[in-house]
C-alpha positions in Angstrom: 106.3 122.8 100.2 106.4 119.0 99.9 103.6 117.2 98.0 103.4 113.6 99.2 102.0 110.8 97.0 99.2 110.5 99.6 98.3 111.5 103.2 95.5 111.4 105.7 92.7 114.0 105.9 92.0 114.8 109.5 89.3 117.4 110.5 88.3 119.0 113.8 85.4 116.6 114.1 87.9 113.7 113.9 90.0 115.2 116.7 86.9 115.8 118.8 85.8 112.2 118.4 89.1 110.8 119.5 89.4 113.3 122.4 85.9 112.3 123.6 87.1 108.7 123.9 90.2 109.8 125.8 87.9 111.4 128.4 85.7 108.3 128.6 85.9 105.2 130.7 87.1 103.0 127.8 90.2 103.3 125.7 89.9 99.7 124.5 87.3 97.0 124.4 84.6 99.7 124.8 81.6 100.6 122.7 83.2 102.5 119.8 84.7 99.5 118.0 81.3 97.7 117.9 79.7 100.9 116.7 82.3 101.2 113.9 81.8 97.6 112.9 78.0 98.1 112.7 78.5 101.2 110.5 80.8 99.4 108.2 78.2 96.6 107.8 75.6 99.2 106.9 77.9 101.0 104.5 79.1 97.9 102.5 75.9 95.9 103.1 77.6 93.0 104.8 76.1 90.9 107.7 79.1 90.9 110.0 82.3 93.0 110.5 85.3 92.2 112.8 87.6 95.1 113.4 91.3 94.4 113.9 94.6 96.4 114.4 95.7 96.1 110.7 94.6 94.7 107.4 97.6 92.3 107.7 96.0 90.9 110.9 92.7 90.7 109.1 94.2 88.7 106.2 96.0 86.4 108.7 92.8 85.8 110.7 90.7 85.2 107.5 93.1 82.5 106.4 93.0 80.8 109.8 89.2 81.0 109.9 89.1 79.1 106.6 91.4 76.5 108.0 94.5 77.2 105.9 97.3 75.0 107.1 100.6 73.4 106.3 100.5 71.7 102.9 97.8 73.9 101.5 98.3 76.4 98.7 97.4 80.1 98.7 97.5 82.1 95.5 97.5 85.9 95.3 98.5 88.7 92.9 102.1 89.3 92.2 101.3 93.0 92.1 100.7 93.7 95.8 102.2 94.6 99.1 103.8 91.5 100.7 101.1 91.2 103.3 98.8 89.6 100.7 101.1 86.6 100.5 102.6 86.7 104.0 99.3 85.8 105.5 99.5 82.4 103.9 103.0 81.8 105.2 101.9 82.6 108.7 99.6 79.6 108.5 102.3 77.3 107.1 100.8 77.2 103.6 102.7 77.4 100.3 102.4 80.5 98.1 102.0 80.9 94.4 101.7 84.2 92.6 99.4 85.3 89.7 100.2 87.5 86.8 98.1 90.6 86.1 95.9 91.9 83.4 98.0 94.6 81.7 94.8 96.8 81.3 93.6 97.0 84.9 96.6 95.7 86.9 94.5 93.1 88.8 94.6 89.3 88.5 94.3 88.2 84.9 91.3 86.0 84.6 92.5 84.2 81.5 95.9 83.4 83.0 94.2 82.4 86.3 92.0 79.9 84.4 95.0 78.4 82.6 97.0 78.1 85.9 94.0 76.4 87.6 93.7 73.9 84.7 97.4 73.0 85.1 97.2 72.9 88.9 94.4 70.4 88.7 96.5 68.1 86.6 99.3 68.3 89.1 97.0 68.1 92.2 98.2 71.5 93.4 95.0 73.4 93.4 94.8 76.3 95.9 92.7 76.2 99.0 92.4 80.0 99.0 92.8 82.7 96.4 93.2 86.3 97.5 92.4 88.8 94.7 93.8 92.3 95.3 91.6 95.3 94.3 94.7 97.2 93.2 94.7 101.0 93.5 91.0 101.0 94.3 89.8 99.4 91.1 87.7 96.2 91.8 88.8 92.8 90.3 86.5 90.8 88.1 84.9 89.1 91.1 82.1 87.4 89.2 84.6 85.5 87.0 86.8 84.6 89.9 83.8 83.3 91.8 82.7 81.2 88.8 86.2 79.6 88.8 86.0 79.0 92.5 82.9 76.8 92.0 84.6 74.8 89.3 88.0 74.4 91.1 86.7 74.4 94.7 88.8 77.2 96.3 87.8 79.9 98.8 88.1 83.6 98.1 89.3 86.3 100.5 89.2 89.8 98.9 92.1 92.0 99.7 90.3 95.3 99.5 92.9 97.3 101.4 92.7 99.9 98.6 89.0 99.7 97.8 86.6 100.8 100.6 83.7 102.5 98.8 84.5 101.0 95.4 81.7 99.4 93.4 81.0 96.8 90.7 77.7 97.1 89.0 76.6 99.4 91.7 77.4 96.9 94.5 80.0 97.8 97.1 83.2 95.8 97.6 82.9 94.3 101.1 79.3 93.0 100.6 81.0 89.6 100.0 78.7 88.6 97.1 81.5 86.6 95.5 83.8 85.8 98.5 83.9 84.3 102.0 85.5 87.5 103.5 86.7 90.9 102.5 89.6 92.7 104.3 90.0 96.5 104.4 92.9 98.7 105.6 92.6 102.0 107.5 96.3 103.0 107.3 96.8 106.8 107.0 97.2 106.7 103.2 94.0 104.7 102.6 90.6 106.1 101.8 89.7 106.6 105.4 92.0 106.1 108.4 91.9 104.9 112.0 95.7 105.6 112.2 96.4 101.9 112.0 93.7 99.3 111.7 91.6 97.1 109.5 88.4 95.2 109.3 87.1 91.9 107.9 83.6 91.7 106.5 81.6 88.5 105.9 78.1 87.1 105.6 79.0 83.9 107.4 78.2 83.8 111.1 80.5 80.9 111.8 83.5 82.8 110.2 82.6 86.0 112.1 82.6 84.2 115.4 85.8 82.5 114.6 87.5 85.8 113.7 86.3 87.4 117.0 87.7 84.6 119.0 91.1 84.6 117.2 91.6 88.4 117.4 91.5 88.2 121.2 94.0 85.4 122.2 91.5 82.7 121.3 89.5 83.6 124.4 85.8 82.9 124.9 83.8 84.9 127.4 80.4 83.5 126.5 79.4 81.5 129.6 76.9 79.5 127.5 79.8 78.0 125.6 82.1 77.3 128.5 83.5 73.7 128.8 84.1 74.3 132.5 81.1 73.4 134.7 80.0 75.9 137.4 82.7 78.5 136.7 83.2 81.4 139.1 82.0 84.9 137.9 85.4 86.1 136.8 86.0 83.1 134.6 86.9 82.9 130.8 88.4 80.2 128.7 91.1 80.1 126.0 89.6 77.8 123.4 92.0 78.4 120.5 95.5 79.7 119.8 94.7 83.3 119.0 96.4 86.7 118.9 96.1 90.2 120.3 94.8 91.7 117.0 92.1 94.0 118.5 91.3 97.5 117.3 91.1 100.0 120.2 88.3 102.6 120.9 90.4 105.6 119.9 90.8 104.0 116.5 87.1 103.0 116.4 86.0 106.6 117.1 88.3 108.0 114.4 86.9 105.4 112.0 83.3 106.4 112.8 84.1 110.1 112.2 86.1 109.4 109.0 83.4 107.0 107.5 80.9 109.9 107.5 83.2 111.7 105.0 84.1 108.6 102.8 81.7 109.4 100.0 83.1 112.9 99.8 86.6 111.6 99.8 85.8 109.2 96.9 84.2 112.0 95.0 87.3 114.2 95.5 89.6 111.3 94.4 87.5 110.8 91.2 87.7 114.5 90.5 91.4 114.5 90.8 91.7 111.4 88.6 89.5 113.0 86.0 91.7 116.2 86.1 94.8 114.1 85.5 93.0 112.1 82.7 92.1 115.4 81.0 95.4 117.2 81.4 97.8 114.3 80.7 96.2 112.6 77.7 98.6 114.1 75.2 101.8 112.9 77.1 103.6 109.7 76.3 102.1 107.9 79.3 99.4 105.2 79.8 96.6 106.4 82.1 94.4 104.1 84.2 91.7 102.5 82.1 88.0 103.2 82.8 85.0 100.9 83.0 81.4 102.2 83.1 80.4 99.3 85.4 83.0 100.2 88.0 83.4 102.9 90.6 87.1 103.2 91.2 87.9 104.8 94.5 91.4 105.7 93.3 93.5 104.9 96.4 96.4 105.3 93.9 96.7 106.9 90.5 99.2 104.8 88.6 100.6 106.0 85.3 102.9 104.1 82.9 105.7 105.7 80.9 105.0 104.8 77.3 108.4 105.4 75.6 111.5 103.4 74.9 113.8 102.7 77.9 110.9 103.4 80.3 112.9 102.1 83.4 115.7 104.6 82.9 113.2 107.4 82.1 111.1 106.6 85.2 114.2 106.8 87.4 115.0 110.2 85.9 111.4 111.4 86.4 111.4 110.1 90.0 114.6 112.1 90.8 113.3 115.1 88.9 110.2 115.2 90.9 112.1 114.7 94.2 114.2 117.8 93.5 110.9 119.7 93.1 109.6 118.3 96.5 107.0 116.2 94.7 107.2 112.7 96.2 105.8 110.3 93.7 106.0 106.5 94.4 106.1 103.1 92.7 103.5 100.5 93.6 104.5 97.9 94.2 107.8 96.2 94.3 106.6 92.9 93.0 106.3 90.3 95.7 108.8 87.9 94.1 111.4 90.6 93.8 111.9 90.6 97.5 114.8 88.4 98.7 112.6 86.4 101.0 110.3 85.3 98.1 113.0 85.2 95.5 114.7 82.3 97.3 111.5 80.3 96.9 112.2 79.9 93.2 109.9 82.4 91.5 111.1 83.3 88.1 110.5 86.8 86.7 109.9 85.5 83.2 106.8 83.8 84.5 105.1 87.1 84.9 105.4 89.0 81.6 102.5 91.4 82.2 103.8 92.3 85.6 107.3 92.9 84.1 105.9 95.2 81.5 103.9 97.1 84.1 106.5 97.3 86.8 109.1 98.5 84.4 107.1 101.6 83.6 104.8 102.5 86.5 104.7 105.4 88.8 102.0 106.6 91.3 101.1 110.3 91.1 100.0 112.2 94.2 96.3 111.7 94.9 94.5 112.5 98.2 91.4 114.6 99.2 93.3 117.6 100.6 95.6 118.1 97.6 95.2 121.6 96.2 94.5 122.5 92.6 97.7 124.6 92.5 99.6 121.5 93.6 98.0 119.4 90.8 98.8 122.1 88.3 102.4 122.0 89.5 102.6 118.3 89.1 101.2 118.5 85.5 103.5 121.4 84.6 106.6 119.5 85.6 105.4 116.4 83.8 105.1 118.4 80.6 108.5 120.0 81.1 110.1 116.6 81.7 108.6 114.9 78.7 109.4 117.8 76.4 113.0 116.9 77.1 112.4 113.1 76.9 110.3 112.5 73.8 111.9 109.3 72.9 
C-alpha cells in the first residue's frame, strides 16, 4: 500500500454537501461561495473574504489590488513554490528573493532588515513583500510589520500552508500585520475545495477591488454605473479583470471541510509530536517549536544532519520509494528554476537556503494516516540510518 506525503481527507458529509449543490439551481455564482467566505471571516476573524479558484489567482489579484505595476519591486521568500514570485511578474514588477532563517525556514528578519537598508541606499525598496508561512509555521509578522512602517512597503501574507495556524493565540488571516492574506485549498492543504483559494482583508476598498477583478473587471452594482438610464440586463466592465471565481461545488466542499479543520490540525499536531518523540535520537534535525505559535503542520520537514547530506538524502528518497513511501522535498528553491536562474540570481547569495535545501525532506503527514503507517516510516528511517551513520 502506497503512503503519500499528503492527501485529502474526504468524508460522507463532504460528498453529501457537493451532491446537494449538483441537485440545486446554482453550480456557480450561487449562495455557497458567499457562505464559505462568511465562514472563513468568522474563523480567522477578518472583516472580508474573497474566494477565488486558486491561491495563485489570489496572490495575483492581491498584487493588482495594491497597484503593483511595471518598475515596482516585489520581494518574497526563496523557499517557496514559484507562485509566490510569479504573481509579481504577472503585474510586470521585478522580483527579488529573501534568504531564510535556518531555524524556522521562514524569511530571516535580520537578513531582511539588512537587505532593506541596502535597498534604500540604492533606491530599490520593494512596494510589496510576501512572507510565506512555510509548512504551516507562521512568520515573525510583528517584526515584518515594524519594518514595513519604516521602509513603507505593503504586506501580503502567503498563508497557503497556514489556515488555522496562530501567533500569540491570534489566527493567521486576521490581517493584524498585513493588507491581505492568501490561503490555498489544494487537496494536500489543511482543508480542500479540490482547487481553490481565498483572500482575507480588513480593508473594504481592497475587498471590493478583489471582487471586481476576479470576475472580468465587471461591475453589476447599478448605483455605480457610469451609463445613464441603463436597461435592466445591463452591466459594465470597469477594469481589466479575470475569470478567477470559485464555483458553488467548491464552496460547498469548503464549508463542509471547514467544520473539521480544528480536528485536522489537532491530528497533524499529534502526528508531528509522534515523529518528534520517535525520531529524536536519529541524525536528523526536526522542526523547531515555539510556545507562542500553533503550527498547523501542512508539512513535516526534516533535515539530514550528517556529512554528504545531499547524497544521503537521494539514497533515502529512493529507499523509501522502493518501500512505497512517497516522501517529498519542499521546495525546489525559486531561483533554481531555469526561468528565474536567467534573471541573474546567484546561489551563493542564499547560504541558509543552500544549507536547508541540501538536507531537507518532507515526511508523510495528513489526518487519515494510520499509526501502523507512521510506525512503518519510523522503522525504515531507523533501518536506513543504521547503515548510514556517517
